[in-house]
C-alpha positions in Angstrom: 4.2 14.3 18.5 7.4 14.6 17.3 8.6 17.9 15.2 9.8 17.8 11.7 11.3 20.3 9.3 12.1 20.9 6.0 15.6 21.1 5.2 15.4 24.8 4.7 14.0 25.4 7.9 16.7 23.1 9.8 19.6 25.2 8.1 18.1 28.3 9.0 18.0 26.8 12.9 21.4 25.7 12.3 22.4 29.4 11.4 20.6 30.8 14.4 22.2 28.9 16.7 25.3 29.9 15.5 24.6 33.1 15.6 23.7 32.9 19.1 26.6 32.2 20.0 27.3 28.2 19.8 30.2 27.3 17.6 29.8 25.4 14.4 32.5 23.2 15.2 30.8 22.5 18.7 27.6 21.5 17.0 29.8 19.3 15.0 31.1 17.5 17.8 27.8 17.0 19.6 26.5 15.2 16.4 29.4 13.0 16.1 29.4 12.1 19.8 25.5 11.7 19.2 26.1 8.9 16.8 28.8 7.5 18.8 26.0 7.0 21.7 23.2 5.8 19.4 24.7 2.1 18.6 26.4 -0.3 20.4 30.1 -0.3 18.4 31.7 -3.5 18.0 34.9 -4.8 16.0 36.5 -2.8 13.2 34.2 0.2 11.9 34.5 1.9 8.3 33.5 5.1 8.0 32.5 6.2 4.8 33.2 10.2 4.0 32.0 12.5 1.5 33.4 16.3 1.7 31.1 17.9 3.6 30.0 18.5 7.2 28.2 15.1 7.4 31.6 13.9 6.8 32.8 15.8 9.7 30.2 14.4 11.9 31.9 11.0 10.9 35.6 12.3 11.8 33.8 13.3 15.3 32.6 9.5 15.5 36.0 8.3 14.7 37.5 9.9 17.3 35.2 8.6 19.8 35.7 4.9 18.7 39.3 5.5 19.3 39.0 7.0 22.3 36.6 3.8 23.3 39.4 1.4 21.9 36.8 0.2 19.1 39.4 0.0 16.2 37.9 2.2 13.1 39.3 3.0 9.5 38.2 5.8 7.3 37.3 5.8 3.8 37.6 9.3 2.0 35.8 9.4 -1.3 37.9 12.7 -1.8 40.8 14.6 0.4 38.3 17.7 0.5 37.1 19.1 3.8 34.6 21.8 5.1 36.6 24.1 7.8 35.2 22.2 10.5 35.5 18.9 9.0 39.4 19.3 8.4 39.7 20.1 11.9 38.3 16.9 13.0 39.9 15.0 10.4 43.7 16.4 11.5 42.0 15.3 15.0 41.8 11.7 13.8 45.6 11.8 12.3 46.9 12.4 15.5 45.4 9.9 17.0 46.8 7.7 14.4 43.3 6.4 13.0 44.1 4.6 9.4 42.6 6.2 6.7 42.5 6.0 2.5 40.8 7.4 -0.4 38.1 5.3 -2.4 39.2 4.4 -5.8 36.6 2.4 -6.8 33.9 -0.2 -5.0 35.6 -0.7 -1.2 36.1 -3.7 0.0 34.6 -4.0 3.5 35.6 -7.8 4.5 37.1 -7.4 8.2 35.1 -4.8 9.1 32.0 -5.1 12.0 29.5 -2.1 10.8 29.8 0.5 8.2 29.0 4.4 9.0 27.4 6.0 6.2 28.7 9.8 6.2 28.6 10.2 2.3 25.8 12.9 2.3 23.5 15.0 4.7 20.4 16.2 3.9 21.0 18.7 1.9 21.6 16.3 -0.9 19.5 16.5 -4.0 19.9 14.6 -7.5 21.4 11.3 -8.2 24.5 9.7 -6.7 26.6 8.6 -9.9 30.2 7.4 -10.9 32.4 6.6 -7.8 29.8 7.5 -5.1 26.8 5.2 -6.8 29.7 2.4 -6.7 30.6 3.3 -3.2 26.7 3.3 -2.4 26.4 -0.1 -3.8 29.3 -1.7 -2.0 27.8 -0.4 1.2 24.3 -2.3 0.5 26.2 -5.1 -0.7 28.5 -5.9 2.4 25.9 -7.6 4.5 26.9 -5.6 7.3 24.8 -3.4 10.0 24.7 0.2 8.7 24.5 3.5 10.7 23.5 6.2 8.4 24.5 10.1 9.9 21.6 12.1 9.6 20.0 10.5 6.4 21.1 7.8 4.3 23.1 8.9 1.7 21.5 9.4 -1.4 17.9 10.6 -0.1 16.9 13.9 -0.6 16.0 15.4 2.9 12.9 16.9 1.9 11.3 14.4 -0.3 13.0 11.0 0.6 13.2 10.3 -3.0 16.8 8.9 -4.5 18.1 6.1 -6.2 20.9 4.8 -5.3 20.9 4.9 -1.7 22.3 3.5 1.2 20.3 1.1 2.9 20.5 1.3 6.6 20.1 -0.8 10.0 20.1 2.9 12.3 19.8 6.3 10.5 20.6 8.5 13.1 18.8 11.9 12.4 20.6 15.3 13.7 18.7 18.0 15.5 15.2 17.4 14.3 13.8 15.0 12.2 13.3 16.5 8.4 10.4 15.3 5.8 12.6 13.2 3.8 13.0 10.5 6.9 9.6 9.7 6.1 8.3 10.5 2.5 9.2 8.9 -0.8 11.5 5.9 -0.7 12.4 6.6 3.0 10.2 3.2 4.0 12.5 0.8 1.5 16.0 2.4 2.9 15.8 3.9 6.3 15.8 0.7 9.0 15.1 1.8 12.6 15.3 5.8 13.1 16.1 7.9 16.2 16.7 11.6 16.5 20.0 13.0 18.3 19.2 16.2 20.0 22.4 18.4 19.6 20.6 22.0 21.0 19.2 23.7 18.1 15.7 25.2 18.7 13.2 25.0 16.2 10.1 27.3 16.2 7.0 25.4 16.4 5.3 27.0 13.7 8.2 26.2 11.5 7.1 22.3 12.0 5.2 19.4 11.2 4.2 16.9 13.7 4.8 13.3 13.2 1.9 11.6 14.7 2.4 8.9 17.4 -0.7 6.1 18.7 -1.2 8.3 22.1 -1.7 11.5 20.2 -5.3 11.0 19.6 -6.9 10.6 22.8 -8.9 13.8 22.5 -10.7 12.2 19.7 -10.8 8.3 21.1 -12.7 9.6 24.1 -14.0 7.0 26.7 -17.8 6.8 25.9 -20.6 7.2 28.4 -23.0 4.1 29.6 -25.9 6.8 28.9 -25.5 7.5 25.1 -27.0 5.9 22.2 -25.9 5.5 18.4 -27.4 9.1 17.9 -24.8 10.4 19.8 -22.1 9.0 17.7 -23.2 10.1 14.3 -25.2 8.7 11.4 -23.0 8.9 8.4 -23.1 8.2 4.5 -21.1 6.6 2.1 -21.9 7.1 -1.7 -20.8 5.4 -4.7 -21.1 2.3 -6.7 -21.8 1.6 -10.3 -22.6 -1.2 -12.6 -18.9 -1.4 -13.4 -17.4 -1.2 -10.1 -20.1 -3.0 -8.1 -17.8 -4.7 -6.0 -20.5 -5.4 -3.5 -17.9 -6.9 -0.8 -15.8 -4.0 -1.3 -18.8 -1.2 -0.5 -19.8 -3.5 2.3 -15.8 -3.6 3.7 -16.9 0.7 3.2 -19.4 0.6 5.9 -18.1 -1.9 8.0 -15.0 0.2 8.5 -17.1 3.2 9.2 -18.8 1.4 12.2 -15.4 -0.1 13.3 -14.0 3.4 13.8 -17.1 4.3 16.4 -20.3 6.1 14.2 -23.5 5.2 15.5 -25.2 4.4 12.3 -23.4 4.0 9.0 -25.8 4.0 5.8 -24.3 2.7 2.2 -25.7 4.9 -0.7 -25.6 3.1 -3.8 -27.4 3.2 -7.2 -31.1 1.5 -7.2 -30.1 -1.4 -9.5 -26.8 -2.6 -7.1 -29.6 -3.2 -4.5 -29.8 -7.3 -5.2 -26.1 -7.1 -5.1 -25.0 -5.3 -2.4 -27.7 -6.2 0.4 -26.6 -9.8 1.3 -23.5 -8.2 2.2 -24.6 -6.0 4.9 -25.1 -6.7 8.4 -25.0 -3.8 10.7 -25.1 -1.1 8.2 -28.2 0.0 6.2 -28.9 0.7 2.8 -30.1 3.8 0.8 -30.8 3.7 -2.9 -30.6 6.4 -5.5 -31.9 6.9 -8.8 -29.8 5.6 -11.4 -29.4 4.8 -15.4 -27.6 2.2 -17.1 -26.0 1.5 -13.7 -25.1 4.6 -12.6 -26.2 7.2 -10.4 -28.8 10.0 -11.7 -28.9 13.4 -10.1 -32.1 13.6 -7.8 -31.3 17.2 -5.9 -34.5 16.1 -3.9 -33.8 12.6 -3.1 -29.9 13.5 -2.3 -31.1 15.9 0.1 -33.4 13.9 2.0 -30.8 11.3 2.6 -28.1 13.3 2.9 -29.9 15.9 5.6 -29.1 13.9 8.7 -26.0 12.9 8.2 -22.9 14.3 10.1 -20.1 13.1 7.7 -20.9 11.8 4.0 -17.8 10.2 2.2 -18.1 10.1 -1.8 -16.9 8.5 -5.0 -15.8 5.3 -3.9 -16.6 3.0 -6.8 -18.6 5.7 -8.4 -17.4 5.5 -11.8 -17.1 7.9 -14.6 -20.4 9.9 -15.1 -21.4 13.5 -15.9 -24.4 12.8 -13.5 -21.4 12.6 -10.5 -20.4 16.0 -11.4 -24.0 17.1 -10.8 -24.4 15.3 -7.6 -21.0 16.6 -6.3 -21.6 20.0 -7.3 -24.9 19.8 -5.4 -23.2 18.4 -2.4 -20.8 21.3 -2.3 -23.2 23.8 -2.3 -25.8 22.4 -0.2 -24.3 19.7 2.4 -23.5 21.0 5.7 -21.5 18.4 7.6 -18.2 17.0 7.0 -17.6 15.9 3.3 -14.8 13.4 2.4 -14.2 13.4 -1.5 -12.2 10.4 -2.5 -11.5 8.1 -5.9 -14.0 8.9 -8.6 -15.5 11.9 -6.4 -11.8 13.4 -7.3 -12.3 12.8 -11.0 -15.8 14.7 -10.6 -14.0 17.3 -8.7 -11.2 18.1 -11.4 -13.7 17.7 -14.1 -16.0 20.6 -12.7 -12.9 22.9 -12.3 -10.4 25.1 -10.0 -13.1 27.0 -8.2 -15.2 24.3 -7.7 -14.2 24.3 -3.5 -14.9 28.2 -2.8 -18.5 27.8 -2.0 -18.5 24.7 -0.1 -21.4 24.8 2.7 -19.9 22.2 4.9 -16.3 21.2 5.7 -14.3 19.3 3.0 -11.7 16.5 3.3 -10.1 15.5 0.3 -7.9 12.0 0.1 -6.2 11.8 -3.2 -2.8 9.7 -3.8 -0.1 11.8 -5.9 -1.9 11.4 -9.4 -5.4 12.6 -8.3 -3.4 15.6 -6.5 -2.1 16.1 -9.9 -5.5 16.3 -11.5 -7.4 18.3 -9.2 -4.9 20.9 -8.3 -3.1 21.3 -11.7 0.6 21.1 -10.1 2.9 18.7 -12.1 3.7 15.6 -10.6 7.1 16.5 -10.2 6.2 19.1 -7.7 4.2 17.1 -5.6 6.5 14.5 -5.6 9.7 16.8 -4.9 8.0 18.9 -2.1 4.8 17.1 -1.3 4.1 19.0 2.5 4.7 22.4 0.8 2.5 21.5 -2.4 -0.6 20.2 -0.1 -0.1 23.1 2.4 -0.4 25.6 -0.1 -3.6 23.8 -2.1 -5.0 23.2 1.4 -4.8 27.0 2.4 -6.0 27.9 -0.9 -9.1 26.2 -1.3 -9.9 26.2 2.2 -10.2 22.5 2.6 -8.4 19.4 4.8 -6.0 17.5 2.5 -5.0 14.3 2.9 -2.1 13.5 0.5 -1.6 9.5 0.5 1.6 7.8 0.3 4.1 5.7 2.0 4.0 8.3 4.7 0.5 10.0 4.7 0.7 14.1 5.0 -2.2 15.8 6.1 -2.8 19.5 6.5 -5.1 22.5 6.3 -2.7 25.1 5.2 -1.9 25.7 9.0 -1.4 22.5 11.1 0.5 19.8 9.1 1.0 16.3 10.4 2.7 13.3 9.1 1.4 9.7 9.4 4.0 7.2 9.2 1.8 3.6 9.3 0.9 1.2 6.7 2.6 -1.4 4.7 3.1 -2.8 1.2 0.1 -5.4 1.9 -2.0 -2.3 1.7 -1.0 -1.8 -1.9 -4.4 -3.5 -3.1 -7.9 -3.0 -4.4 -10.5 -1.5 -1.8 -7.5 -0.1 0.7 -8.4 3.4 0.1 -12.2 2.7 0.3 -11.0 1.4 3.8 -9.8 4.4 4.8 -12.7 6.7 3.4 -15.1 4.5 5.8 -12.8 5.0 8.8 -12.7 8.9 8.2 -16.5 9.1 7.7 -16.9 6.8 10.7 -14.6 9.3 12.8 -16.4 12.1 11.4 -19.9 11.1 12.6 -18.6 11.8 16.2 -15.4 14.3 16.0 -15.5 17.7 14.4 -13.6 17.8 11.1 -9.7 18.9 11.2 -6.2 17.6 10.4 -5.8 15.7 13.6 -9.3 13.9 13.1 -8.2 13.1 9.5 -4.7 12.1 10.7 -6.2 9.9 13.3 -8.1 7.9 10.3 -4.9 7.3 8.4 -2.8 6.0 11.9 -6.3 3.8 12.2 -6.3 2.4 8.8 -2.0 2.6 8.5 -1.9 0.5 11.9 -4.6 -1.6 11.1 -2.7 -2.8 7.9 0.6 -3.4 9.6 -1.3 -5.7 11.9 -3.1 -7.6 9.1 0.3 -7.7 7.3 1.8 -9.6 10.4 -1.3 -12.5 10.3 -0.9 -12.7 6.3 2.1 -11.3 4.4 2.2 -8.4 1.7 1.4 -10.5 -1.2 -2.0 -12.3 -0.1 -3.0 -9.3 2.0 -6.4 -7.9 0.9 -8.8 -4.8 2.2 -10.8 -7.1 4.1 -7.9 -8.4 6.2 -7.6 -4.2 7.1 -11.1 -3.9 8.3 -10.8 -6.7 10.3 -8.0 -5.5 12.2 -9.3 -1.9 12.9 -10.2 -3.1 16.4 -7.1 -4.0 17.5 -6.0 -0.8 16.2 -8.3 1.2 17.8 -7.4 -0.5 21.2 -3.6 0.2 20.8 -4.0 3.7 20.4 -6.5 3.8 23.4 -4.2 2.4 25.7 -0.9 4.0 24.3 0.8 6.7 26.5 
């Protein structure tokens, strides 16, 4: 796993390093030299600089290029410098590096690559005026672009911002920031690597970026002397007349089995039996009483079906019904296994009120996207999007749940441990993808205890399977069942990762 921090934590750690005796000018030198060593520079490099310390990194880079015999030029937004930046700019002047002020969109003809040193991770708001013109020109140039610390125009915490520089490579300085992964980062950041310049970051201040080899404790080798009961009975409760989606529900249960549980039981309203049964092969089917195509609340039947389950996912294709709230309230109060609440289950949760999670008998995992999170939490969308990590942490800690906040980069937290899962692809923006994730999560929880790491493992399996499916298909034609078919390949890669 790789540490990831907020911009506030990075500033605090930077200040602590300086207070411990490392001069800020030395840190700037290390940053610029690390960027120089991160890319095979060739031809003339245009280094586009703003006015802060990020520009100072660019001036150090320019000096490194000149000493290596690689031509470069400086393009400045303003003739204004931070104190350390001025020191290295004057060094560039002594080295005879040409520079000019941008008065409009720069012309990059004759350049081989562009170094983006306009803004650092402290940028917020939207680039406007001359800055927006410069960013547009960089993006139009058709050249390799190396962004220093973060792509100019992106917020270092949320990854939001438009316009923003689209990079070939982004070299994070010190430690990865959340803005390298969240929001629009996947649409703007090409390759990403970190340059460690000797700024210690306390582990308790970090969240963790997960990698394929981080889940061996969950995806353990299986004994030959074992049976299906060792890997858990799980249930998947959902469906209604409007959202019968028989094949989609079958994908859900298949995903649970592919994730490794022993037995997956699909629980649907009785009226869906004929439509769903033909699609079920390895899964079992359990029926609940219904009225007009929606489940009825039958506490005895509910307890009988869920009593032996280690994990239960609820809400997929469930529709809207007052009965759903009664069913969910009963499960929260009485079900002692791992409970995954998704889709219409989250809508039912929102209807139960803010204290519905407090008396939960078992461990609860919520899997909302941002709009669903707004409904269940009461937090405004602007807050969720501008600081998803801290908002998710706060909600999970206050309600005693594990929260998996879906997005281009998934945030998983219980308020103490926080993981980022930067897997997935545009082709997964299709009906049923969330159901597949819920199935995978239920499957894992059949044999692994509820924890943020288990939830992150499910998100990783799902995201990687989606990427593998998109490679064989395309982002436009891909369906959720394509992701299900790639779950075994995804798990295999994770099993064999170092």
